[in-house]
Each structure stands twice: as structure tokens, then as C-alpha cells.
C-alpha positions in Angstrom: 148.2 168.3 12.2 146.7 168.5 15.5 143.4 167.3 16.4 140.4 169.5 15.7 138.0 170.6 18.2 135.5 168.3 16.6 137.5 165.2 17.7 135.0 163.1 19.9 136.1 162.4 23.5 136.9 158.8 24.7 133.9 156.9 25.9 133.7 156.3 29.7 134.7 152.9 31.0 131.7 150.5 31.6 131.1 149.7 35.2 132.3 146.4 36.5 128.9 145.8 37.9 127.6 145.4 34.3 126.6 142.1 33.2 128.0 142.4 29.6 131.8 141.9 29.4 134.2 144.3 27.3 135.6 143.0 24.1 139.5 143.8 24.5 140.2 143.4 20.6 137.5 145.7 19.6 138.7 149.2 18.6 137.0 152.0 20.2 134.6 153.9 17.8 136.2 157.4 18.4 139.7 156.1 17.4 138.6 154.6 14.0 137.2 158.0 13.2 140.1 159.8 13.9 142.3 157.6 11.8 140.0 158.1 8.8 139.8 161.7 9.2 143.7 162.2 9.3 144.2 159.9 6.3 141.7 162.0 4.2 143.4 165.2 5.1 146.8 164.0 4.1 145.5 162.8 0.7 143.8 165.9 -0.1 147.0 168.1 0.4 148.0 167.3 -3.3 144.6 168.2 -4.5 144.5 172.0 -3.9 142.9 174.2 -1.5 139.2 173.7 -2.4 139.4 170.0 -2.3 141.3 170.3 1.0 138.4 172.6 2.3 135.9 170.0 1.1 137.9 167.2 2.7 138.1 169.3 5.7 134.4 169.8 5.6 133.8 166.0 4.9 136.2 165.3 7.7 134.5 167.7 10.0 131.1 166.0 9.0 132.5 162.4 9.6 134.1 163.7 12.9 130.7 165.2 13.8 129.1 161.9 13.0 131.7 159.9 14.9 131.2 162.2 17.8 127.5 161.4 17.5 128.1 157.8 17.2 130.4 157.9 20.3 127.8 159.9 22.4 125.2 157.3 21.3 127.4 154.5 22.2 128.1 156.4 25.6 124.3 156.7 26.0 123.8 153.1 25.2 126.3 152.0 27.8 124.7 154.4 30.4 121.4 152.8 29.8 122.8 149.5 30.0 124.5 150.2 33.4 121.2 151.7 34.6 119.1 148.4 33.4 121.9 146.4 35.2 121.5 148.4 38.4 117.7 148.0 38.3 118.0 144.3 37.6 120.5 143.9 40.4 118.3 145.8 42.7 115.4 143.9 41.7 117.1 140.5 42.2 118.3 141.7 45.6 114.7 142.5 46.5 113.5 139.3 45.3 116.3 137.6 47.1 115.4 139.4 50.2 111.5 138.8 49.9 112.3 135.0 49.3 114.6 134.9 52.4 112.0 136.8 54.3 109.2 134.2 53.3 111.3 131.5 54.1 112.0 132.9 57.4 108.3 133.5 57.8 107.5 130.2 56.6 110.0 128.9 59.3 108.4 130.8 62.1 104.9 129.5 61.0 106.2 126.2 61.0 107.5 126.2 64.6 104.2 126.7 66.6 102.5 123.8 65.1 105.4 121.6 66.0 105.5 122.9 69.4 101.5 122.7 69.5 101.7 119.0 68.4 104.3 118.3 71.1 102.0 120.2 73.8 99.2 118.2 72.5 101.0 114.9 72.8 102.0 115.8 76.3 98.4 116.6 77.2 97.3 113.4 75.8 99.9 111.3 77.9 99.1 113.4 81.1 95.3 112.7 80.6 96.0 109.2 79.7 97.8 108.8 83.1 95.2 110.6 84.9 92.4 108.5 83.6 94.4 105.3 84.3 95.0 106.5 87.7 91.4 107.4 88.2 90.4 104.0 86.8 92.9 102.3 89.1 91.7 104.3 92.2 88.0 103.6 91.4 88.6 99.8 90.7 90.4 99.5 94.0 87.5 101.4 95.9 84.9 99.2 94.1 86.7 96.0 95.0 87.2 97.3 98.6 83.6 98.1 98.9 82.6 94.9 97.3 84.6 92.8 99.8 83.2 94.5 102.6 79.8 92.8 102.1 79.3 89.6 103.8 77.1 87.0 102.1 74.7 84.9 104.0 74.7 81.5 102.3 73.4 79.5 105.2 70.0 81.4 104.9 69.8 80.7 101.1 70.3 77.0 101.9 67.8 76.9 104.6 65.1 78.7 102.5 65.7 76.2 99.6 64.8 73.4 102.0 61.5 74.9 102.6 60.7 76.5 99.2 57.4 74.5 99.0 56.2 76.3 102.2 57.1 79.7 101.0 54.3 82.1 99.6 54.3 82.4 95.7 55.5 86.0 94.2 52.4 88.0 93.0 53.9 91.2 91.7 57.1 90.3 90.0 58.6 93.8 89.5 57.8 94.8 93.1 60.5 94.2 95.7 60.2 93.0 99.5 63.3 93.4 101.3 63.4 92.4 105.1 65.7 94.8 107.0 66.9 93.3 110.4 68.7 95.3 112.9 70.7 92.8 115.1 71.2 93.6 118.7 74.2 91.1 118.8 77.1 92.7 121.1 79.7 90.5 118.9 81.9 92.1 116.6 84.0 95.3 116.6 82.6 98.3 118.3 79.4 96.5 119.3 80.5 95.3 122.9 80.1 98.6 124.4 76.5 98.3 124.2 76.2 95.5 126.4 77.6 92.1 127.2 78.0 89.5 124.6 76.1 86.4 125.7 78.1 83.9 123.9 77.5 85.4 120.5 73.6 85.4 120.9 71.6 87.7 118.9 68.1 89.0 118.6 66.4 91.2 115.9 66.2 94.5 117.7 64.3 96.1 114.8 62.7 94.6 111.8 61.3 96.4 108.9 59.7 94.9 105.9 60.3 97.4 103.0 58.0 97.2 99.8 59.3 98.9 96.7 56.3 99.4 94.4 57.0 98.0 90.9 56.7 101.5 89.3 59.2 102.6 91.8 56.9 105.6 92.6 56.4 104.6 96.4 57.9 102.8 99.2 56.3 101.5 102.3 58.4 100.1 105.5 56.3 98.2 107.9 57.7 97.7 111.1 57.0 94.4 113.1 57.1 94.6 116.8 59.8 92.6 118.5 57.1 91.6 121.1 54.4 90.5 118.8 53.3 87.0 119.4 53.6 84.9 116.3 53.9 81.2 115.1 57.6 80.5 114.6 58.4 77.3 112.5 60.9 74.8 113.3 64.4 76.3 112.4 67.9 75.1 112.1 70.3 76.8 114.5 73.8 77.9 113.9 75.2 74.8 115.7 73.3 72.6 113.4 70.5 71.5 115.8 66.9 72.2 115.0 64.3 73.9 117.1 60.6 72.8 117.3 57.8 75.2 116.0 56.4 77.2 118.8 54.1 80.3 119.4 56.3 83.0 120.7 57.3 86.6 120.5 58.8 87.6 117.2 62.4 88.5 118.0 63.4 84.9 119.2 63.0 83.8 115.7 66.4 85.4 114.9 67.9 84.0 118.0 66.5 80.5 117.2 67.7 80.3 113.5 69.2 83.7 112.1 67.8 85.4 109.0 66.3 82.3 107.6 64.2 81.7 110.4 63.0 85.3 110.6 62.1 85.2 106.9 60.0 82.1 107.2 58.3 83.6 110.3 57.5 86.9 108.2 56.3 84.9 105.5 54.0 82.9 107.4 52.6 85.7 109.4 52.0 88.1 106.3 51.8 85.7 103.3 54.3 88.1 101.4 57.4 86.7 99.8 60.6 88.0 100.8 62.7 88.8 98.0 65.9 89.9 99.9 67.3 90.6 103.2 69.8 92.7 104.8 71.1 92.4 108.4 73.0 95.4 109.8 74.6 95.7 113.2 75.0 98.7 115.7 78.3 100.0 114.2 76.9 99.8 110.8 73.8 102.2 111.7 76.2 104.5 113.6 78.9 104.8 110.9 76.2 105.5 108.3 74.8 108.5 110.2 78.3 109.9 110.6 78.7 109.4 107.0 76.0 111.8 106.1 77.2 114.5 108.7 74.5 113.5 111.3 70.7 113.8 111.5 68.6 116.8 113.0 66.1 115.9 115.6 64.1 118.1 118.2 63.6 117.4 121.9 61.0 119.0 124.1 62.9 117.9 127.1 66.5 116.7 128.1 67.1 112.9 127.5 69.2 110.8 129.8 69.1 107.1 129.4 72.1 105.2 130.9 71.2 101.9 129.2 71.2 103.5 125.7 74.3 105.6 126.6 72.3 108.6 125.6 72.4 112.1 127.2 70.9 115.0 125.1 69.7 118.6 125.8 66.3 119.7 124.9 65.7 121.7 121.5 66.7 121.1 118.0 70.2 119.5 117.4 72.3 117.4 115.1 73.0 113.9 116.2 76.2 112.0 115.6 76.0 108.4 114.9 76.5 107.3 118.4 74.0 109.6 119.7 71.5 108.5 116.9 72.0 104.8 117.9 71.2 105.6 121.5 68.3 107.7 120.3 66.4 105.1 118.3 67.1 102.3 120.8 66.2 104.1 124.1 63.3 102.9 125.9 63.8 104.0 129.7 64.8 107.6 129.7 62.7 109.1 127.0 58.8 109.3 126.6 56.6 106.7 128.1 59.0 103.9 127.7 56.9 102.1 125.2 58.2 100.1 122.3 55.3 101.9 120.4 57.0 105.3 120.9 60.4 103.6 120.1 59.2 102.3 116.9 57.7 105.5 115.8 61.0 107.2 116.8 62.9 104.6 114.6 60.6 105.2 111.6 60.8 109.0 111.7 64.7 108.9 112.1 65.0 106.6 109.1 62.6 108.9 107.0 64.9 112.0 108.1 68.0 109.9 107.2 66.6 109.1 103.6 65.6 112.6 103.1 69.0 114.0 103.9 70.6 111.3 101.8 68.3 112.1 98.9 68.1 115.9 99.1 71.9 116.5 99.7 72.7 114.6 96.4 74.7 111.9 98.0 73.6 109.3 95.6 74.8 111.4 92.6 78.0 112.5 94.2 80.8 109.8 94.3 82.9 111.7 96.6 80.1 111.9 99.3 78.5 108.5 98.3 81.8 106.4 99.0 82.0 106.9 102.8 78.2 106.0 103.0 78.7 102.9 100.9 81.8 102.2 102.9 79.9 102.5 106.3 77.0 100.4 105.0 79.0 97.6 103.3 81.3 96.7 106.0 78.5 96.1 108.5 75.9 94.3 106.6 75.2 90.7 105.6 73.0 90.1 102.7 71.5 87.3 100.5 73.5 86.4 97.2 71.1 88.8 95.5 72.5 91.9 97.1 76.0 90.8 97.8 77.6 92.9 95.5 78.1 96.8 95.2 76.6 97.0 91.9 73.4 95.3 93.4 73.3 97.6 96.3 73.8 100.6 94.1 71.0 99.6 91.7 68.9 99.2 94.7 69.7 102.6 96.0 69.3 104.1 92.4 66.0 102.6 92.1 64.8 104.6 95.2 66.4 107.6 94.0 63.3 108.9 92.3 60.8 108.1 95.1 59.3 111.3 96.3 59.9 111.9 100.0 56.2 112.1 100.8 55.7 108.7 99.2 58.3 107.0 101.6 55.9 105.9 104.1 56.4 104.2 107.6 53.8 102.4 109.6 53.8 99.6 112.1 51.8 96.5 111.8 48.2 96.8 113.4 48.4 95.1 116.8 46.9 95.2 120.4 48.1 94.0 123.8 48.2 90.2 124.0 45.4 89.1 126.3 47.7 86.6 128.3 50.4 89.1 128.7 50.1 92.9 128.3 53.7 93.1 128.0 53.2 91.5 124.4 51.4 92.3 121.4 49.0 90.4 118.9 47.7 91.3 115.6 44.5 93.1 115.0 43.5 90.3 112.4 41.2 92.3 110.1 43.3 95.5 109.7 46.6 93.5 109.6 45.1 91.2 106.6 44.1 94.2 104.8 47.4 95.6 105.0 49.1 92.4 104.1 47.1 91.9 101.0 47.7 95.4 99.5 51.4 95.0 99.9 51.4 91.5 98.5 49.4 92.5 95.5 51.4 95.8 95.2 48.5 98.1 95.8 48.7 101.5 97.2 48.6 102.0 100.9 47.3 105.1 102.2 48.9 106.4 105.4 47.4 109.0 107.6 50.4 110.9 108.9 50.5 111.8 112.6 52.3 114.4 114.5 55.4 113.2 116.3 54.2 111.8 119.7 55.4 114.0 122.6 58.5 112.4 124.2 57.2 113.9 127.6 53.8 112.3 127.5 52.6 110.0 130.2 52.3 106.2 129.6 49.5 105.8 126.8 46.2 103.9 127.5 45.7 103.5 123.8 45.5 99.9 123.0 47.7 100.4 120.1 50.4 102.5 121.9 51.3 100.0 124.6 54.6 97.9 124.8 56.5 96.2 127.4 58.8 98.1 129.5 61.4 95.2 128.9 64.8 96.6 128.3 67.7 95.1 126.2 69.6 93.4 128.9 68.9 89.8 129.9 67.9 90.8 133.3 65.1 92.9 132.1 62.4 90.2 131.9 61.2 87.2 129.8 61.2 89.2 126.7 64.7 88.4 126.1 64.7 84.6 127.1 62.9 82.1 124.9 62.9 79.5 127.7 60.3 81.8 129.7 57.6 82.2 127.2 54.5 84.0 128.5 52.3 82.5 125.7 49.6 80.2 126.2 50.8 76.7 126.2 48.3 75.8 123.3 50.0 78.3 121.3 46.8 79.9 120.2 46.3 83.7 120.0 43.6 85.3 122.0 40.5 86.7 119.9 40.7 90.4 119.1 38.0 92.4 120.2 39.6 96.0 119.7 38.1 98.1 116.9 39.7 98.1 113.5 42.4 100.8 113.4 43.3 103.0 110.4 46.7 102.9 108.9 48.5 105.7 110.5 52.2 106.4 110.5 54.5 109.0 108.9 56.7 109.8 105.8 60.3 111.0 105.0 59.3 114.2 104.2 57.9 115.2 107.8 61.4 114.9 109.2 62.0 114.7 113.0 61.0 118.1 113.8 57.6 118.2 112.1 
């Protein structure tokens, strides 16, 4: 008989995407039910209509059950397919998330590697720069250090006469003798006059006293024409000169720095700790290294011997102009050495102020040309013959207030036997020497800059010889023509005791 309407349909085939494989030998549930239903109906044909109807009912029931079972299996397969799809989708998402995370990790890992490479390059570049700077700094240091000339002969001469030298009193104070040589020997110095076979005199001598606490500095000028006792000295050719009473600047010509130091120590009783000799070109280059110094003139200046020609008014002097300005005697003021020393002191004060106020000592770029100008034109004792020694000296003065950097000239008056020479005002000079020797404060009453247009002064302390710098200007430059009393004794002083007057670095050149 044909299949009844209750025969269940064939189940759908499972998707190949399912993770559970089909069993090829397992009969489908619908097929088994159809076989059982047919067999039951055939057997019931011999049993009569009722039994057949009952069997049919049973078969229908069984067919319904089989259909339900087939439908259940179909639903189960559909659920399985859905679960498989969900699992696959979840796996895909997980794989995608994992890949994304790995990509993010890879991307995140790249910058640190690049950063590390960048830092390595920066470190290498910095190291090269540091080494380059260190090399350049070492080269500059060595160059400046080699510029300095050491005066070994002075040290040997001073050791010979050690027993005659004063005993230091204030051990932490420093007394430095600054000697400006007027030698025309050496590069650039010949234009200031002829070189008399290498002879030289001390054109300017200043005893610089640095207080032990470095709160003040006092610069005392010693006039070149001051009559003093000069001890016997050893000359550069090995010969020895006898002791004599003569003008002060001959000491440098007789025996160089050693003879000048011994003369200063004999005159003042102050132990000289160090000395520095600087020539014309050194002074000139130092002024140029700080871009000049400002001065004020109330009238034009024209001094052919000093190679100086300036207009009146406020102006900034170059190195060459500054050298002529501090050396001029014939075309400026009254021609006295007193005014010239005052001009030198004020100019040095203005130079110190500019160096200090412009931060030169703290700025290596600006300090180098100053040190180069100074070191290549100075001669020092062994205690100041290195760049570090000079830098320490400059550094010790960095904190000195400009108003406490004081300048004055040793108290003196005209020498009785030659009004073109000076002699000490003994009482005042001895008081000044004692205060410097004992490192006691020296109070200086500052004075206004003297008018460079004034007529020759009649003040006993404001005179000087009109002698110039050339050999033909008079006996001041020739030791063989000494105007001193043959006995060598200074004349007694009858002038009133002068006060300590001078200037300080704060005042500058324009008041």
C-alpha cells in the first residue's frame, strides 16, 4: 500500500560546517519507522477488519511518534548547527582579537626600540660634543698656560738675599708688585720709541695689597722719580752694580724685577709675595679685549710723543689710545707725573669696574680674549706662572666691591736738591706702609678727577718732572747723571703731613 500521510519527511542533511561527522551506516530514524509500520499492516490483513483498524491506529500512532522523533532529531541537528555557528563565530572573534592584540603589542613594541636607538644616538652625540669641548678647552688652557713667561732669575736673586728681606706679617694677605715696563723690545713695542739695546725702565710701579679677607684692595703707586736707596743688584749680563741713592725707576734698569722688589721692600718694609711685569702691547691688548674703556675729556688732547690725538668729551678709548692716554705727559694737563699717575690709577679702576660689572670673569667666552691678551705679554714669578694661579688671583678679587678697590700714591714732596725729583713725606709714608704691612684698613678720601686743563700746580704733592720718555728728555732716564746728593742722604721733610687721598674703582673716569 502507499505511504500514509503520516509518514515523516526525510531529515535535512547536516551542514558540512558542523563539527560532528555523520555516521554513514546508521539508518535514518524515519526509514526504520516506515518499515515497522508496513510490516505491521501486512500481518494484520489475516486478523480481520477490527484488528486491521487497530493495527492501523497503532501504525498511525507509531508513525506519529516516528514523525515526532524525526522532528526532534531535526531540531537537535538545527540546534547543533546553531551552536557550531556560534562557536565558529566566537572562535573567529577570539582569533581576530588575538591578532589585533598581537598587532597592538607589535606596534607598541616599535617605539621603545626606536626610542632606545634615538637615545643611543643622543648619548653618542653628547659624548662626542663633550669630548670635543674638553679637547678644545684643554687646547685653550695649554695655549694660555704656555703664553706666560716665568722670571726664574728674579727668584734666584731673591733667594740670595733672603736674610735681608722683610718677614711676612699677615700671612693670608697678598702683596703683588705690578711693574709696567717701558722697554721698546718685543713685538709691537718699537713704535713707542727706539730700543736702546734692550734697556728697560719701570714706567709704572704699583704695589697691590689684597686684604686677607678679600674685602678690599689697595693699589699704591710709587713715583718713578722718587729718590730711594737702591741696593747692589745683579745685572742681566752677570755684572753687579753698587748700592746707591737714586731715582726709583733705575732699579729696574739695573737689575730687573729682583732689584725693583728689593728696593720696594727696603723702602716700605713690606714683603712682596709675587710680581708681574707687563709690557706696552699687553696693556693695549687687554683694553681691546674688553672693548675699550670710557673716559671724559674737557679739552682736546694732542701729544705726539705719546701718539695720542683725542677730541674733547665722553668717548670710548681703544687699546692703543688708552696706552697713549695713561703715558701722556706733554700734551695733557700740566705735564706733571702727579697728574699722569692719577690718570693711570683712575683708568685702571675703570678697567677693573668694566671687567667686573660686565661679567667677564664668569663668562668663558668673554674671559678667554682677556686672558690671552694678558698671558702673552706678562712675566711672573713661579707662584703666578700658570693659568690656574692667575685665575685664582682674579677670582679672589671678584667679590671685592668696586668702592673698596682703592688707588693712591705714596706721600711725597719735591726733593730739595732737585725739584724735578720726589722724596717721601716720611711720617705719612711710614704710617701708610705700616697699615699695609699689618693688613689694617686704609681709609682714602676720594678726590674729583683733576682738570686736565689746569695750569701747573704749585701744590708740593702735585709736582713732577717734565721729563719725558725719550733719552734726550733729561737726566731722569740716565743713571750716570744722577742729580742726587753725593752723600746719598735724603733731605729732611718740612712739609705738613698730608692725608691719604686718592680714588676708587667705583668713581670711574667720568666722575
